[in-house]
MITOR-613227 format. One record per residue (C-alpha): residue in one letter; x, y negated, z. Coordinates in steps of 0.1 Angstrom, whole numbers, plus 5000, padded with zeros to 4 digits. Layout:
# residues N
("a",(X,Y,Z));
...
***
This chain:
# residues 230
("m",(5000,5000,5000));
("a",(5014,4966,4990));
("k",(5021,4942,5019));
("r",(4998,4913,5021));
("i",(5017,4880,5021));
("i",(5001,4853,5044));
("k",(5010,4819,5032));
("n",(5020,4792,5056));
("i",(4992,4767,5051));
("g",(4972,4743,5071));
("p",(4983,4723,5102));
("v",(5005,4752,5114));
("g",(5023,4755,5081));
("h",(5028,4717,5080));
("r",(5042,4717,5115));
("n",(5066,4744,5107));
("r",(5079,4726,5077));
("l",(5083,4694,5097));
("r",(5103,4713,5124));
("e",(5124,4730,5097));
("r",(5133,4696,5081));
("f",(5142,4683,5115));
("r",(5163,4713,5124));
("i",(5183,4711,5091));
("s",(5187,4673,5087));
("g",(5177,4657,5120));
("r",(5158,4624,5124));
("k",(5171,4610,5091));
("a",(5149,4635,5072));
("l",(5117,4622,5088));
("a",(5098,4589,5086));
("d",(5089,4572,5118));
("y",(5053,4585,5118));
("e",(5066,4620,5111));
("l",(5089,4619,5142));
("i",(5059,4609,5163));
("e",(5037,4635,5145));
("l",(5062,4662,5153));
("l",(5065,4650,5189));
("l",(5027,4652,5193));
("t",(5026,4688,5180));
("y",(5041,4699,5214));
("a",(5013,4683,5233));
("i",(4983,4687,5210));
("p",(4979,4723,5197));
("r",(4962,4734,5165));
("v",(4953,4699,5153));
("d",(4967,4677,5125));
("t",(4986,4650,5144));
("k",(4995,4629,5114));
("p",(4965,4606,5116));
("t",(4971,4600,5154));
("a",(5008,4594,5147));
("k",(5000,4568,5121));
("a",(4974,4552,5143));
("l",(5000,4548,5171));
("l",(5025,4531,5148));
("k",(4998,4509,5133));
("e",(4988,4497,5168));
("f",(5022,4494,5185));
("k",(5044,4488,5154));
("t",(5076,4508,5164));
("i",(5085,4541,5181));
("f",(5101,4522,5209));
("n",(5068,4503,5216));
("v",(5049,4536,5215));
("i",(5069,4553,5242));
("q",(5068,4522,5263));
("q",(5030,4520,5265));
("p",(5012,4528,5297));
("v",(4989,4558,5297));
("e",(4957,4537,5295));
("q",(4969,4520,5264));
("l",(4980,4552,5247));
("q",(4946,4568,5254));
("k",(4928,4541,5235));
("i",(4942,4557,5203));
("k",(4919,4584,5188));
("g",(4935,4618,5194));
("i",(4955,4608,5224));
("g",(4942,4625,5256));
("p",(4957,4627,5291));
("e",(4981,4655,5281));
("a",(4995,4637,5251));
("a",(4997,4604,5269));
("t",(5016,4620,5298));
("y",(5040,4637,5274));
("i",(5048,4604,5257));
("r",(5054,4588,5291));
("l",(5076,4617,5300));
("i",(5098,4609,5270));
("h",(5101,4573,5282));
("a",(5110,4585,5317));
("c",(5137,4608,5304));
("l",(5152,4580,5283));
("t",(5151,4556,5312));
("r",(5167,4581,5336));
("a",(5195,4589,5311));
("m",(5202,4552,5306));
("e",(5201,4547,5344));
("k",(5228,4573,5349));
("t",(5249,4558,5321));
("l",(5246,4524,5339));
("e",(5256,4539,5372));
("y",(5287,4554,5357));
("r",(5299,4522,5341));
("k",(5333,4511,5354));
("t",(5323,4474,5355));
("v",(5294,4450,5347));
("s",(5310,4420,5331));
("g",(5278,4403,5318));
("p",(5241,4406,5312));
("e",(5247,4424,5279));
("d",(5260,4454,5299));
("i",(5226,4460,5315));
("f",(5202,4447,5289));
("a",(5192,4480,5272));
("y",(5185,4496,5306));
("v",(5165,4468,5321));
("r",(5144,4464,5289));
("m",(5136,4501,5289));
("n",(5129,4501,5327));
("l",(5109,4469,5331));
("g",(5101,4454,5297));
("a",(5067,4469,5290));
("n",(5054,4469,5326));
("s",(5019,4454,5327));
("t",(5025,4438,5361));
("e",(5054,4416,5373));
("c",(5080,4433,5394));
("l",(5115,4423,5406));
("y",(5144,4447,5404));
("a",(5178,4443,5420));
("l",(5212,4457,5412));
("y",(5239,4456,5439));
("l",(5276,4456,5430));
("d",(5309,4459,5448));
("d",(5341,4438,5444));
("a",(5350,4456,5412));
("r",(5316,4448,5397));
("h",(5305,4485,5399));
("i",(5269,4491,5405));
("i",(5266,4508,5439));
("h",(5228,4506,5443));
("h",(5197,4495,5425));
("q",(5160,4494,5434));
("d",(5126,4477,5430));
("v",(5124,4449,5456));
("a",(5090,4434,5449));
("m",(5058,4443,5430));
("g",(5031,4418,5419));
("t",(5002,4413,5396));
("i",(5001,4405,5359));
("d",(5012,4369,5365));
("r",(5024,4366,5401));
("l",(5050,4381,5423));
("q",(5049,4384,5461));
("l",(5085,4380,5472));
("y",(5104,4380,5504));
("p",(5141,4371,5502));
("r",(5149,4395,5531));
("d",(5137,4424,5509));
("i",(5164,4414,5483));
("l",(5192,4409,5507));
("k",(5187,4437,5531));
("p",(5198,4465,5507));
("a",(5229,4444,5499));
("l",(5239,4444,5535));
("i",(5231,4481,5540));
("h",(5253,4490,5509));
("n",(5280,4464,5516));
("a",(5274,4448,5482));
("t",(5293,4416,5473));
("g",(5274,4410,5440));
("l",(5238,4409,5431));
("i",(5219,4408,5398));
("l",(5181,4401,5398));
("v",(5158,4412,5370));
("h",(5121,4405,5367));
("n",(5097,4410,5338));
("h",(5072,4387,5321));
("p",(5042,4409,5310));
("d",(5030,4381,5286));
("g",(5061,4388,5265));
("q",(5077,4354,5269));
("p",(5112,4355,5283));
("v",(5113,4318,5292));
("p",(5119,4313,5329));
("s",(5093,4293,5348));
("e",(5099,4266,5374));
("n",(5093,4292,5401));
("d",(5119,4315,5385));
("l",(5145,4288,5386));
("e",(5136,4278,5422));
("l",(5138,4314,5432));
("t",(5172,4318,5416));
("m",(5186,4288,5435));
("k",(5171,4299,5468));
("i",(5184,4334,5466));
("e",(5218,4322,5454));
("d",(5221,4299,5485));
("l",(5209,4325,5509));
("a",(5232,4352,5494));
("k",(5262,4329,5499));
("t",(5257,4328,5536));
("f",(5265,4366,5535));
("d",(5294,4363,5511));
("i",(5273,4378,5483));
("k",(5274,4363,5448));
("l",(5243,4361,5427));
("m",(5258,4370,5394));
("d",(5226,4366,5373));
("h",(5189,4366,5371));
("l",(5173,4381,5340));
("v",(5138,4375,5327));
("v",(5130,4406,5306));
("t",(5102,4415,5281));
("k",(5099,4447,5260));
("f",(5117,4429,5232));
("n",(5144,4407,5247));
("a",(5157,4390,5279));
("y",(5169,4357,5291));
("s",(5199,4351,5313));
("i",(5193,4322,5337));
("k",(5229,4320,5346));
("t",(5243,4318,5310));
("g",(5212,4303,5294));
("k",(5214,4329,5267));
("l",(5186,4349,5250));
("l",(5196,4385,5247));
***
């Protein structure tokens, strides 16, 4: 009896062909929507994920923007349920953790450019304002970093002692502050400038230098100390 040949057709066959192209040639062989499409196949079984991938890119413009979106924004796209949204957020978490470890292993931090990629990934797309601090030793090596304040979409409840206490605990001599602007505008407000001067003066009393204060969005960041847009 002749063997029956089952052709690789439908969504399963298309998925297999995408995977094979990726295995052979890597990301260069796939368009942006195809990379997202292939990613979604691991979270959405037995469904054609191409329309969903294209819808994500149409709404959020780039792959980077897609993985930065909060779960509630992702689930507004047809085809994205809780599992797929969580999977995409997991990709973001893995990238952030990898960049965080790279940051920790840096020998020195000489300027805002050295931390830009990490802080943009970590804070840039947050829908509420938060303040993050990096603590450095005399050699400008990062010895500690943490969130020091959380707020609302346009306001931050801040206590200077929450910023300086970790510096004293970890014997830091340098400090970098980072906070995000959910509206996407990296221009520092009057409050941002006042806060920078206040923390700088307070830190000096403990022999701690405020090296910079960055205002970050998902696209760019502004260095208050250097007056540069990154």
